[in-house]
C-alpha positions as CSV (number, residue, x, y, z in Angstrom):
1,M,-10.5,24.4,-2.3
2,S,-8.0,21.6,-2.2
3,A,-4.8,22.1,-0.3
4,I,-1.5,20.4,-0.7
5,L,0.9,19.5,2.2
6,I,4.4,18.5,1.2
7,A,6.5,16.6,3.7
8,S,10.0,16.4,2.3
9,L,12.1,13.4,3.4
10,S,15.7,13.7,2.4
11,S,17.9,10.6,2.4
12,A,20.2,10.1,5.3
13,C,22.0,7.1,3.8
14,T,24.4,8.1,1.0
15,K,25.8,11.2,-0.5
16,D,23.9,10.7,-3.8
17,G,20.5,10.6,-2.0
18,G,19.9,6.9,-2.3
19,T,20.1,4.2,0.4
20,S,23.2,2.1,1.1
21,A,24.0,-0.7,-1.3
22,S,23.7,-3.5,1.3
23,N,21.8,-4.2,4.5
24,P,23.5,-6.6,7.0
25,E,20.2,-7.4,8.7
26,A,18.7,-8.4,5.3
27,M,21.7,-10.6,4.6
28,E,21.3,-12.3,8.0
29,S,17.7,-13.1,7.3
30,G,18.7,-15.1,4.2
31,T,17.8,-12.5,1.6
32,D,19.8,-11.3,-1.4
33,E,19.7,-7.6,-2.0
34,V,20.8,-5.9,-5.2
35,P,20.8,-2.0,-5.4
36,T,19.1,-0.5,-8.5
37,K,17.7,3.0,-8.6
38,G,16.8,6.0,-6.4
39,P,14.0,7.2,-4.1
40,I,10.5,8.2,-5.2
41,T,7.7,10.7,-4.5
42,L,4.4,9.5,-3.2
43,H,1.2,11.4,-4.1
44,V,-1.6,10.9,-1.5
45,F,-5.0,12.0,-2.6
46,G,-7.0,12.4,0.6
47,P,-5.2,11.0,3.6
48,E,-6.1,7.3,3.9
49,L,-8.1,7.2,7.1
50,P,-9.5,10.6,8.3
51,F,-12.5,10.1,6.0
52,M,-13.6,7.4,8.5
53,L,-13.6,9.9,11.3
54,P,-16.6,12.1,12.3
55,G,-17.4,15.2,10.1
56,S,-15.6,14.0,6.9
57,R,-18.4,12.4,4.9
58,T,-19.3,15.5,3.0
59,M,-15.9,16.0,1.5
60,K,-15.6,16.0,-2.3
61,Q,-13.9,12.9,-3.7
62,F,-11.3,12.4,-6.3
63,A,-11.5,10.7,-9.7
64,W,-9.1,7.9,-10.4
65,S,-8.3,9.4,-13.8
66,E,-6.6,12.2,-11.9
67,L,-4.7,9.8,-9.6
68,M,-3.5,7.7,-12.5
69,A,-2.1,10.9,-14.2
70,S,0.3,11.2,-11.2
71,G,2.0,7.8,-11.3
72,D,2.2,4.3,-12.7
73,A,1.6,2.4,-9.5
74,G,-0.7,2.7,-6.5
75,V,-3.4,1.4,-4.1
76,G,-6.7,2.8,-3.0
77,T,-10.4,2.4,-2.7
78,I,-13.7,3.3,-4.5
79,T,-16.3,5.7,-3.1
80,G,-18.0,4.4,0.0
81,G,-15.3,1.8,0.7
82,G,-17.1,-0.6,-1.7
83,G,-14.1,-1.7,-3.8
84,E,-10.3,-1.9,-3.9
85,I,-7.8,-0.8,-6.6
86,I,-4.2,-1.8,-7.4
87,G,-2.0,-0.5,-10.1
88,F,1.6,-1.2,-11.3
89,D,3.5,-0.9,-14.5
90,G,1.0,1.8,-15.6
91,K,-2.1,-0.5,-15.4
92,F,-4.7,-0.1,-12.7
93,F,-7.4,-2.6,-11.8
94,A,-10.5,-2.5,-9.6
95,A,-12.9,-5.0,-8.1
96,V,-16.0,-4.5,-6.0
97,P,-18.0,-6.8,-3.8
98,D,-20.9,-7.2,-6.2
99,D,-18.5,-7.9,-9.1
100,P,-15.2,-9.3,-7.7
101,V,-13.6,-10.0,-11.1
102,P,-11.0,-7.3,-11.7
103,H,-11.7,-4.7,-14.4
104,T,-9.7,-1.8,-15.8
105,V,-10.0,1.4,-13.8
106,S,-11.5,4.4,-15.7
107,D,-13.1,7.3,-13.8
108,E,-14.2,5.7,-10.5
109,L,-14.4,8.1,-7.6
110,T,-12.5,7.6,-4.3
111,P,-12.0,9.4,-1.0
112,T,-8.4,8.2,-0.9
113,G,-5.7,6.7,-3.0
114,V,-1.9,6.7,-3.1
115,V,0.1,6.7,-6.3
116,T,3.8,7.0,-7.3
117,T,6.1,6.5,-10.3
118,F,7.7,3.4,-9.0
119,T,11.5,3.2,-9.5
120,P,13.0,0.5,-7.2
121,E,16.2,1.1,-5.3
122,H,16.7,-2.5,-4.1
123,S,15.6,-6.1,-4.9
124,M,15.7,-9.2,-2.8
125,T,14.5,-12.8,-2.7
126,V,12.8,-14.0,0.5
127,P,13.2,-17.7,1.0
128,G,10.7,-20.1,2.6
129,T,7.0,-20.0,3.2
130,L,5.9,-16.9,5.2
131,D,2.6,-15.7,6.7
132,L,1.7,-12.1,6.6
133,A,3.4,-11.2,9.9
134,E,6.6,-13.1,8.9
135,F,6.6,-11.3,5.5
136,Q,6.2,-7.9,7.1
137,A,9.0,-8.7,9.5
138,A,11.3,-9.7,6.6
139,L,10.5,-6.4,4.9
140,D,11.2,-4.5,8.1
141,R,14.6,-6.1,8.4
142,A,15.5,-5.1,4.8
143,F,14.1,-1.6,5.0
144,E,16.6,0.6,6.7
145,R,14.6,3.3,8.6
146,T,11.0,2.2,9.1
147,E,10.3,4.8,11.7
148,T,11.6,7.6,9.5
149,F,10.7,6.9,5.8
150,V,7.8,5.6,3.9
151,Y,8.6,2.6,1.7
152,V,6.9,1.3,-1.3
153,F,7.4,-2.3,-2.5
154,K,6.2,-4.5,-5.4
155,A,6.5,-8.3,-4.9
156,R,6.0,-11.4,-7.0
157,A,4.9,-14.5,-5.1
158,H,3.1,-17.8,-5.2
159,L,0.2,-17.4,-2.7
160,E,-0.6,-20.7,-1.2
161,L,-3.4,-18.9,0.6
162,V,-4.6,-15.3,0.5
163,E,-7.4,-13.8,2.6
164,Y,-8.6,-10.4,1.4
165,Q,-11.4,-7.9,1.5
166,L,-13.1,-5.8,-1.1
167,A,-14.8,-3.3,1.2
168,G,-13.6,-1.2,4.1
169,P,-15.2,-1.2,7.6
170,N,-18.0,0.9,8.8
171,P,-16.6,3.7,10.9
172,S,-17.8,2.2,14.2
173,K,-16.5,3.2,17.6
174,D,-14.1,0.2,17.7
175,V,-12.7,1.1,14.2
176,V,-12.2,4.8,15.2
177,E,-10.6,3.8,18.5
178,E,-8.1,1.5,16.8
179,I,-7.2,4.1,14.2
180,R,-6.6,6.7,16.9
181,A,-4.5,4.2,18.9
182,G,-2.2,3.8,15.9
183,R,-3.4,0.4,14.9
184,S,-4.9,1.3,11.6
185,Q,-3.7,-1.7,9.7
186,E,-5.9,-3.9,12.0
187,A,-8.6,-1.2,12.2
188,V,-9.5,-1.4,8.5
189,T,-10.2,-5.1,8.7
190,I,-12.7,-4.9,11.6
191,G,-16.1,-6.5,10.7
192,T,-15.3,-6.7,6.9
193,P,-16.4,-9.6,4.7
194,K,-13.3,-11.7,3.8
195,R,-12.7,-13.9,0.8
196,V,-10.1,-16.7,0.4
197,L,-8.1,-17.7,-2.7
198,R,-5.6,-20.6,-2.8
199,D,-2.7,-21.5,-5.0
200,V,-2.3,-18.5,-7.2
201,D,0.6,-16.5,-8.6
202,A,0.3,-12.8,-7.9
203,T,1.8,-9.4,-7.8
204,L,1.6,-7.5,-4.5
205,L,1.9,-3.7,-4.1
206,G,2.3,-2.3,-0.6
207,I,3.3,0.7,1.5
208,R,5.2,0.6,4.8
209,S,4.6,3.8,6.8
210,P,6.1,5.0,10.1
211,G,3.8,5.6,13.1
212,Y,3.9,9.4,12.9
213,L,2.0,9.2,9.6
214,N,-0.9,7.2,11.0
215,T,-4.1,8.3,9.3
216,V,-2.2,9.8,6.4
217,F,-1.4,6.1,5.7
218,E,-2.5,2.8,7.2
219,V,0.3,1.8,9.5
220,P,2.4,0.0,9.5
221,Y,1.4,-1.9,6.3
222,H,-1.1,-1.5,3.5
223,I,-0.9,-4.3,0.9
224,H,-3.0,-5.2,-2.2
225,F,-2.6,-8.1,-4.6
226,L,-3.6,-8.9,-8.2
227,A,-3.7,-12.5,-9.4
228,D,-1.6,-13.1,-12.5
229,D,-4.7,-14.5,-14.3
230,K,-6.6,-11.4,-13.2
231,S,-9.2,-13.5,-11.5
232,A,-9.0,-11.6,-8.2
233,L,-7.6,-8.7,-6.4
234,G,-8.0,-7.1,-3.0
235,H,-6.7,-5.7,0.3
236,I,-4.7,-8.5,1.9
237,T,-5.6,-9.5,5.5
238,R,-3.8,-12.8,5.7
239,L,-1.5,-14.9,3.5
240,Q,0.8,-17.9,3.1
241,A,3.4,-17.0,0.4
242,T,6.4,-18.7,-1.2
243,D,9.0,-17.7,-3.8
244,I,8.7,-14.0,-2.9
245,E,10.7,-11.6,-5.0
246,V,10.6,-8.0,-3.8
247,D,11.6,-4.6,-5.3
248,W,11.4,-1.6,-3.1
249,A,12.2,2.1,-2.7
250,H,11.9,4.7,0.0
251,A,10.0,8.0,-0.5
252,R,12.0,11.1,-0.6
253,S,8.8,13.2,-0.4
254,V,5.2,12.7,0.4
255,N,2.7,15.1,-1.2
256,V,-0.7,15.1,0.5
257,R,-3.7,16.6,-1.3
258,Y,-6.7,17.3,0.9
259,W,-10.3,17.1,-0.1
260,S,-12.3,20.0,-1.4
261,T,-15.2,20.9,0.9
262,E,-17.1,22.8,-1.8
């Protein structure tokens, strides 16, 4: 039977359970931050990476209809690693390597997905043109406790270039070693076919997780995108982005639902 692990993360920032209204490091980086609403709960259906490890291939998988009933935003995959999913504002889209044009998610199966009802706490605008490492560094400066909390963010941006994948890696020795070494963000890109898209406006949805949750999440970042014209979506491996507007919140709790072995 499925089991549920609940890791409760209480706020350590303000008396009302939210984070503080301003972040000096974010201000120094040239961002403008505006507080909005409070922390969220993340629902993890199947930890993100243990299914790549030995002995997990027989585990029963989840239907995305069940995941979508638990939140209005999320990221995940399709059975066998042969597809990617992104959802926000209550709408979820999928794309697969053989049919890369996004379509509405229905009842696809997945070994893993993460969903939440996204209610942002803060917003900011990140100036300039940033690559993926620079974007993640800007987010880290704005997020207050990256080694304690999980953060979820939704961003609007013009992507001068985005490299992405629609399939996860085969669980080779190199992939497994990278995951176990705590470099899972890099591990999931090893040996995967990449696609490139240029000059597109898009929405990004991502998760920033602390190292102690490696394998429950990809760490430190897991980011998907959907083009505004719905011509493409995928798991981001490289980008050049401008005009980035970000909303984010930290997770007060993380509920992990394990696979059934029946």
